[in-house]
PADREN-96151 format. One record per residue (C-alpha): x, y, z; residue in three letters. Coordinates in nm, 3 decimals. Each point is the difference from the previous one (the first is absolute). Last residue first. Layout:
<pts>
((X Y Z) 'ALA')
...
</pts>
This chain:
<pts>
((1.292 5.214 2.661) 'PHE')
((-0.352 0.009 -0.145) 'LEU')
((-0.124 0.320 -0.161) 'ASP')
((0.020 -0.134 -0.357) 'GLU')
((-0.235 -0.285 0.090) 'GLN')
((-0.264 0.240 0.131) 'ASN')
((-0.082 -0.028 0.366) 'ILE')
((-0.358 -0.045 0.122) 'GLU')
((-0.117 0.112 0.340) 'TRP')
((-0.329 0.140 -0.129) 'ASN')
((0.182 0.242 -0.235) 'ASN')
((-0.058 0.277 0.254) 'ARG')
((0.213 -0.197 0.248) 'ILE')
((0.276 -0.058 -0.255) 'ILE')
((0.008 0.367 -0.102) 'LYS')
((0.016 0.102 0.366) 'THR')
((0.305 -0.223 0.037) 'PHE')
((0.157 0.153 -0.310) 'CYS')
((-0.010 0.362 0.119) 'TYR')
((0.367 0.046 0.093) 'TYR')
((0.137 -0.162 -0.317) 'GLY')
((0.219 0.284 -0.124) 'THR')
((-0.135 0.018 -0.357) 'ASN')
((-0.243 -0.259 -0.135) 'LYS')
((-0.183 -0.004 0.333) 'CYS')
((-0.019 0.379 -0.021) 'GLU')
((-0.202 -0.009 -0.324) 'ASN')
((-0.246 -0.265 0.120) 'GLU')
((-0.046 0.173 0.335) 'ILE')
((-0.067 0.336 -0.162) 'GLU')
((-0.254 -0.160 -0.235) 'THR')
((-0.173 -0.185 0.285) 'ASP')
((-0.029 0.324 0.195) 'THR')
((0.214 0.077 0.303) 'LYS')
((-0.075 0.000 0.373) 'SER')
((0.129 -0.352 0.074) 'TYR')
((0.304 0.045 -0.224) 'GLY')
((0.231 -0.137 0.267) 'ALA')
((-0.174 -0.273 0.197) 'PRO')
((-0.198 0.087 0.315) 'VAL')
((0.089 -0.044 0.368) 'LEU')
((-0.278 0.161 0.199) 'GLY')
((-0.280 0.230 -0.110) 'LYS')
((0.158 0.304 0.168) 'LYS')
((0.325 -0.058 -0.190) 'ASN')
((0.270 -0.265 0.015) 'LEU')
((0.173 -0.045 -0.336) 'VAL')
((0.076 -0.323 -0.184) 'PHE')
((0.259 -0.091 -0.263) 'VAL')
((0.063 -0.326 -0.188) 'PHE')
((0.313 -0.201 -0.083) 'VAL')
((-0.030 -0.328 -0.197) 'ASP')
((-0.079 0.137 -0.347) 'LYS')
((-0.138 0.351 0.049) 'GLY')
((0.326 0.127 0.144) 'LEU')
((0.284 -0.237 -0.084) 'ILE')
((0.180 -0.237 0.237) 'ASN')
((0.054 -0.256 -0.286) 'PRO')
((0.122 -0.197 0.183) 'LYS')
((-0.003 -0.166 0.341) 'GLN')
((0.061 0.223 0.301) 'GLU')
((-0.349 -0.047 0.138) 'GLY')
((-0.251 -0.169 -0.230) 'ASN')
((-0.306 0.223 0.049) 'ILE')
((0.202 0.320 0.043) 'ASP')
((-0.200 0.262 0.190) 'ALA')
((0.088 0.371 0.016) 'PHE')
((-0.189 0.182 0.275) 'VAL')
((-0.051 0.375 0.029) 'THR')
((-0.096 0.177 0.322) 'VAL')
((-0.078 0.370 0.028) 'ILE')
((0.077 0.193 0.319) 'SER')
((-0.293 0.173 0.165) 'GLY')
((-0.287 0.213 -0.129) 'THR')
((-0.159 -0.216 -0.268) 'VAL')
((-0.326 0.173 -0.089) 'GLY')
((0.058 -0.003 -0.377) 'ASN')
((0.273 -0.248 -0.093) 'MET')
((-0.170 -0.130 -0.316) 'ASP')
((0.216 -0.279 -0.140) 'VAL')
((0.171 0.012 -0.341) 'GLY')
((0.346 -0.107 0.114) 'PHE')
((0.212 0.283 -0.136) 'THR')
((-0.252 0.284 -0.009) 'ASN')
((-0.154 -0.090 0.337) 'GLU')
((0.340 -0.057 0.163) 'VAL')
((0.134 0.329 -0.136) 'THR')
((-0.313 0.185 0.113) 'ASP')
((0.025 -0.158 0.346) 'SER')
((0.365 0.108 0.041) 'ASP')
((-0.087 0.249 0.274) 'ARG')
((-0.138 -0.297 0.192) 'ASN')
((0.353 -0.134 0.031) 'SER')
((0.058 -0.334 -0.165) 'TRP')
((0.037 -0.350 0.137) 'THR')
((0.158 -0.315 -0.142) 'ASP')
((-0.075 -0.367 0.064) 'ILE')
((0.147 -0.276 -0.220) 'CYS')
((-0.170 -0.338 -0.011) 'PHE')
((0.140 -0.336 -0.111) 'GLN')
((-0.222 -0.301 -0.053) 'TYR')
((0.133 -0.353 0.034) 'GLY')
((-0.300 -0.137 0.193) 'ASP')
((0.206 -0.001 0.323) 'PRO')
((0.003 0.382 -0.012) 'THR')
((0.282 0.236 -0.089) 'LYS')
((0.076 0.350 0.125) 'PHE')
((0.135 0.326 -0.135) 'THR')
((0.011 0.314 0.210) 'ILE')
((0.077 0.338 -0.155) 'ILE')
((0.204 0.312 0.069) 'GLY')
((0.065 0.060 -0.367) 'SER')
((-0.237 -0.125 -0.268) 'GLY')
((-0.119 -0.307 -0.193) 'CYS')
((0.346 -0.057 -0.144) 'GLY')
((0.102 0.042 -0.363) 'ILE')
((0.151 -0.212 -0.279) 'THR')
((0.009 0.156 -0.348) 'GLN')
((0.034 -0.230 -0.302) 'ASN')
((-0.368 -0.095 0.009) 'LYS')
((-0.104 0.361 -0.045) 'LYS')
((-0.356 -0.016 -0.144) 'ASN')
((-0.132 -0.248 0.258) 'LEU')
((0.193 0.162 0.281) 'LYS')
((0.264 -0.211 0.168) 'LYS')
((0.033 -0.155 0.343) 'PHE')
((0.204 0.014 0.318) 'THR')
((-0.078 -0.102 0.356) 'ALA')
((0.240 0.030 0.293) 'CYS')
((0.216 0.215 -0.229) 'ASN')
((-0.155 0.324 0.129) 'SER')
((0.115 -0.079 0.352) 'GLN')
((-0.189 0.114 0.309) 'GLY')
((-0.106 -0.335 0.138) 'THR')
((0.001 -0.358 -0.131) 'CYS')
((-0.238 -0.244 0.168) 'ILE')
((-0.025 -0.377 -0.048) 'GLN')
((-0.249 -0.279 0.073) 'THR')
((-0.314 0.197 0.079) 'ILE')
((-0.335 -0.136 0.113) 'LYS')
((-0.235 0.297 -0.004) 'LEU')
((-0.240 0.198 0.220) 'GLN')
((0.249 0.124 0.262) 'PRO')
((0.229 0.121 -0.285) 'LYS')
((-0.252 0.232 -0.163) 'LEU')
((-0.126 0.249 0.257) 'TYR')
((0.247 0.099 0.268) 'ASN')
((0.321 -0.147 -0.144) 'TYR')
((-0.057 0.095 -0.362) 'PHE')
((-0.167 0.338 0.043) 'PHE')
((0.235 0.126 0.268) 'ASP')
((0.309 -0.135 -0.177) 'ASN')
((-0.102 0.164 -0.329) 'VAL')
((-0.072 0.327 0.185) 'SER')
((0.347 0.001 0.152) 'ASP')
((0.163 -0.117 -0.325) 'LEU')
((-0.111 0.294 -0.212) 'GLY')
((-0.338 0.170 -0.043) 'GLY')
((-0.078 0.329 0.171) 'GLY')
((-0.220 -0.116 0.285) 'ALA')
((0.068 -0.278 0.250) 'ALA')
((-0.297 -0.234 0.038) 'PHE')
((-0.370 0.026 0.070) 'THR')
((-0.262 -0.172 -0.213) 'LEU')
((-0.337 0.160 0.071) 'ASN')
((-0.075 0.085 -0.364) 'GLY')
((0.008 -0.373 -0.067) 'TYR')
((-0.344 -0.031 0.155) 'ASP')
((-0.081 -0.360 -0.090) 'GLY')
((-0.126 -0.077 0.351) 'ASP')
((0.224 -0.306 0.007) 'PRO')
((0.317 0.208 -0.049) 'MET')
((0.292 -0.241 0.041) 'ALA')
((-0.220 -0.299 -0.085) 'ARG')
((-0.120 0.176 -0.315) 'LEU')
((0.360 0.090 -0.091) 'MET')
((0.111 -0.362 0.032) 'ALA')
((-0.301 -0.110 -0.204) 'GLN')
((0.110 0.230 -0.282) 'SER')
((0.362 -0.125 0.005) 'ILE')
((-0.091 -0.368 -0.006) 'ILE')
((-0.294 0.040 -0.238) 'SER')
((0.209 0.189 -0.253) 'TYR')
((0.264 -0.274 0.005) 'MET')
((-0.260 -0.276 -0.027) 'LYS')
((-0.175 0.165 -0.292) 'LYS')
((0.327 0.065 -0.180) 'LEU')
((0.131 -0.355 0.045) 'GLN')
((-0.330 -0.148 -0.121) 'ALA')
((0.007 0.235 -0.300) 'VAL')
((0.355 -0.112 -0.084) 'ALA')
((-0.096 -0.370 0.022) 'VAL')
((-0.305 0.057 -0.221) 'LYS')
((0.210 0.185 -0.259) 'SER')
((0.265 -0.271 0.003) 'ARG')
((-0.268 -0.262 -0.069) 'TYR')
((-0.153 0.207 -0.282) 'LYS')
((0.344 0.048 -0.157) 'GLY')
((0.077 -0.372 0.023) 'VAL')
((-0.329 -0.081 -0.173) 'LEU')
((0.064 0.258 -0.271) 'ALA')
((0.356 -0.124 -0.054) 'PRO')
((-0.129 -0.362 -0.022) 'LEU')
((-0.271 0.060 -0.264) 'THR')
((0.199 0.067 -0.318) 'ILE')
((0.301 -0.222 0.070) 'ALA')
((-0.233 -0.276 0.119) 'ALA')
((-0.204 0.019 -0.323) 'VAL')
((0.321 -0.016 -0.206) 'ILE')
((0.133 -0.294 0.196) 'GLY')
((-0.326 -0.192 -0.032) 'ILE')
((0.006 0.059 -0.377) 'ILE')
((0.360 -0.124 -0.019) 'GLY')
((-0.084 -0.307 0.204) 'LEU')
((-0.284 -0.079 -0.240) 'THR')
((0.228 0.049 -0.304) 'ILE')
((0.264 -0.224 0.156) 'LEU')
((-0.255 -0.273 0.071) 'VAL')
((-0.137 0.022 -0.356) 'GLU')
((0.350 -0.026 -0.148) 'ALA')
((0.082 -0.301 0.217) 'LEU')
((-0.308 -0.175 -0.132) 'THR')
((-0.300 -0.046 0.222) 'PHE')
((-0.129 -0.352 0.039) 'ALA')
((-0.255 -0.234 -0.156) 'LYS')
((0.033 -0.366 0.077) 'LYS')
((-0.026 -0.255 -0.285) 'ASN')
((-0.136 -0.340 0.096) 'MET')
</pts>
């Protein structure tokens, strides 16, 4: 009895077709997986820092925060040790050195900068790295123009937080794995919070400060080209 079977040519053609289909679909599947992982990291990071602030000020009145005025290390220490640190598990602290945490702007990837002078950087067991800086109230216009957050009604020192979702691992680029938050009367809000969608879209292609707000307004979806 004759048995039917595939010829070698037919097998090779089939394998070739499977390979082509895999080559077309696999990058998309990998991209979607990476996007979901990045979103999960972002949500958890934002939850950690936001919940810490809620526990520090359970009445939600962030206008009652009291710490040294004028910006600089004294106000950073006051804010960190009195409000933030008691609410978090922290594995490492670096104080007062601009090279404790460095990153690059989205449009200047050849220029490494620090998150400020007179800062505190700390790491959590989840692998996140946060950098705390404070500004004098007289710099409220600069903060509002730079970070896109309404500072109306803020009378004390201004707090900015840089958060790196994968710690010291690369790329350390604003809008990719480093995101910025500002503490105003509403609490800790992402940079760009007070800006329009068009302003956010344009800025997120430039420095990268507003990219977290872009992700939130995009229903927590990250475009493939925005992944690190």
